[in-house]
C-alpha positions as CSV (number, residue, x, y, z in Angstrom):
1,D,125.0,102.4,101.1
2,G,127.1,100.4,103.6
3,N,126.0,102.5,106.6
4,V,123.8,101.3,109.5
5,Y,120.8,103.5,110.6
6,L,118.4,103.4,113.5
7,Y,114.8,104.5,113.0
8,T,113.1,105.4,116.3
9,G,110.7,107.8,118.0
10,T,109.5,109.0,121.4
11,A,106.6,108.2,123.6
12,L,104.7,110.3,126.1
13,S,103.6,109.0,129.5
14,R,100.9,110.5,131.6
15,T,101.3,114.1,130.6
16,E,98.6,116.6,131.2
17,R,99.6,118.7,128.1
18,S,99.7,118.1,124.4
19,A,103.1,117.6,122.9
20,Q,105.0,116.5,119.8
21,V,106.3,113.0,119.2
22,R,109.7,112.9,117.5
23,L,110.3,110.4,114.7
24,L,114.0,110.1,114.1
25,K,116.8,108.6,111.8
26,I,120.0,108.2,113.6
27,D,123.4,107.1,112.2
28,A,123.9,103.9,114.3
29,L,127.7,104.2,114.4
30,T,128.1,107.8,115.3
31,G,124.8,108.6,117.0
32,E,124.2,111.6,114.8
33,I,120.6,112.5,114.1
34,L,120.2,112.5,110.3
35,W,116.6,113.7,110.3
36,E,113.8,114.4,112.8
37,C,110.3,114.5,111.7
38,Q,107.7,116.5,113.6
39,S,106.1,118.3,110.8
40,A,104.5,114.9,109.4
41,I,102.6,114.7,112.7
42,K,99.3,116.5,111.9
43,G,97.7,116.6,115.3
44,K,98.5,117.1,119.0
45,Y,98.8,114.1,121.2
46,A,96.0,113.5,123.6
47,S,97.3,111.5,126.5
48,K,94.7,112.3,129.2
49,S,92.1,109.9,127.8
50,A,91.6,106.7,129.8
51,A,90.7,104.7,126.7
52,A,94.3,103.5,126.1
53,G,95.9,104.2,129.6
54,S,97.6,107.5,129.1
55,Y,100.5,106.7,126.7
56,A,101.0,108.4,123.4
57,G,103.6,108.2,120.6
58,L,105.6,105.4,119.2
59,M,104.7,102.2,121.1
60,A,105.7,99.7,118.4
61,S,108.7,99.1,116.3
62,P,108.9,100.9,113.0
63,L,109.0,98.9,109.8
64,V,112.0,99.5,107.6
65,G,110.8,99.0,104.0
66,E,112.3,96.5,101.6
67,G,111.4,95.5,98.0
68,D,108.9,97.8,96.3
69,I,109.0,100.1,99.4
70,N,112.8,100.1,100.1
71,D,112.7,103.9,100.1
72,L,110.1,104.0,103.0
73,V,110.1,103.5,106.8
74,I,106.7,103.1,108.4
75,F,105.8,104.2,111.9
76,N,102.7,103.5,113.9
77,V,102.1,106.5,116.2
78,N,99.4,106.4,118.9
79,R,96.9,108.8,120.4
80,V,96.9,111.4,117.6
81,E,94.3,114.0,117.9
82,L,92.8,114.7,114.5
83,D,91.3,117.8,113.2
84,D,87.8,116.5,114.0
85,K,89.0,116.0,117.6
86,S,88.9,112.2,117.4
87,V,91.8,110.4,118.8
88,C,93.4,107.4,117.1
89,A,96.7,105.9,115.8
90,V,98.1,107.1,112.5
91,V,100.4,105.1,110.3
92,Y,103.1,107.3,108.7
93,A,105.1,106.2,105.7
94,L,108.2,108.5,105.6
95,D,110.9,108.7,103.0
96,K,114.1,107.1,104.4
97,E,116.4,109.7,103.0
98,T,114.6,112.9,103.8
99,G,112.0,112.0,106.5
100,E,109.3,113.6,104.3
101,E,105.8,112.2,104.6
102,V,104.8,109.9,101.7
103,W,101.4,108.8,103.0
104,T,99.3,108.4,106.1
105,F,96.6,106.1,107.2
106,N,94.3,106.7,110.2
107,L,93.3,103.7,112.3
108,H,90.1,104.1,114.3
109,R,91.6,103.1,117.6
110,Y,95.0,103.0,119.2
111,A,97.5,100.3,117.9
112,W,100.5,98.7,119.8
113,S,101.0,96.2,117.1
114,S,104.2,96.6,115.1
115,P,103.4,96.6,111.3
116,V,104.3,93.6,109.3
117,L,105.0,93.5,105.6
118,V,104.0,90.7,103.2
119,Y,104.5,90.4,99.4
120,D,102.2,89.0,96.7
121,E,103.3,87.1,93.6
122,N,104.3,90.3,91.9
123,N,106.5,91.3,94.9
124,L,104.1,94.2,95.8
125,G,104.0,94.8,99.6
126,T,101.0,94.8,101.8
127,L,101.2,96.2,105.4
128,L,99.4,94.3,108.1
129,I,98.5,96.0,111.4
130,G,96.0,95.5,114.1
131,D,94.2,97.9,116.4
132,S,92.6,97.9,119.9
133,A,89.1,97.4,118.5
134,G,90.2,94.1,117.0
135,T,90.5,95.3,113.5
136,L,93.2,93.8,111.4
137,Y,94.1,96.2,108.4
138,M,95.7,95.2,105.2
139,I,97.1,98.4,103.5
140,D,98.9,98.8,100.2
141,A,102.4,99.5,101.3
142,R,103.2,101.8,98.4
143,S,100.1,104.0,98.3
144,G,98.7,103.8,101.9
145,M,95.3,102.7,100.5
146,L,93.1,100.2,102.4
147,K,93.1,96.8,100.6
148,D,91.0,94.9,103.1
149,K,90.2,94.5,106.8
150,V,89.1,91.7,109.1
151,E,87.2,92.2,112.4
152,L,88.6,89.8,115.0
153,G,86.5,91.2,117.9
154,A,89.1,91.8,120.5
155,N,92.1,94.1,121.1
156,I,95.2,93.2,119.0
157,E,98.3,94.2,120.8
158,A,100.5,91.5,119.4
159,T,102.5,91.8,116.2
160,P,101.1,89.3,113.6
161,A,103.4,86.4,112.6
162,V,103.3,85.4,108.9
163,F,104.3,82.1,107.3
164,D,103.6,81.6,103.6
165,D,100.0,82.7,103.2
166,M,98.9,82.4,106.9
167,L,98.8,85.2,109.4
168,V,98.7,84.3,113.1
169,V,98.0,86.8,115.8
170,G,96.8,86.6,119.4
171,T,94.2,89.0,121.0
172,R,93.4,90.3,124.4
173,G,90.2,88.3,124.1
174,Q,92.3,85.2,124.8
175,K,92.0,83.9,121.3
176,I,94.6,83.1,118.6
177,F,93.5,83.7,115.1
178,G,94.8,82.3,111.8
179,V,94.0,84.4,108.8
180,K,94.6,83.2,105.3
181,I,96.1,85.9,103.2
182,S,95.1,85.8,99.6
């Protein structure tokens, strides 16, 4: 629409209490907050656990949707405590205009990797994101449904790079993986 927007969020550092993480859409020219999403966050943020240091919230860049998901912005939020008391990262797809939740996808571990979007021959988007257990997820970007996953065996903190049908990502296990996308 000719305007410039910033999608961002907050992170928590070494807090002893649970708190909300804010996901925001900001007019980049005026600084006006256009929407703030806290209601999409289903759990409390558990930041006392030593498993991932003690950081919670938005630790990666959000993905601004294009193509078949040009109405979505996707956030990867860490250290969410779910109803069953497990703690993980949650991928939130929010409507760009309203900030309303469209879908969520729970990762089994934390994830500092920024999500990447790739397209198939029909221009349908697939979201790629890695987690600290070494799992690389391929998620249907429109529905949030798992398409496939690959176990790389070591913490994926890097954002995957993609060229044509090849994904390349480094791990904390001191290995660089090439994964053919089909």
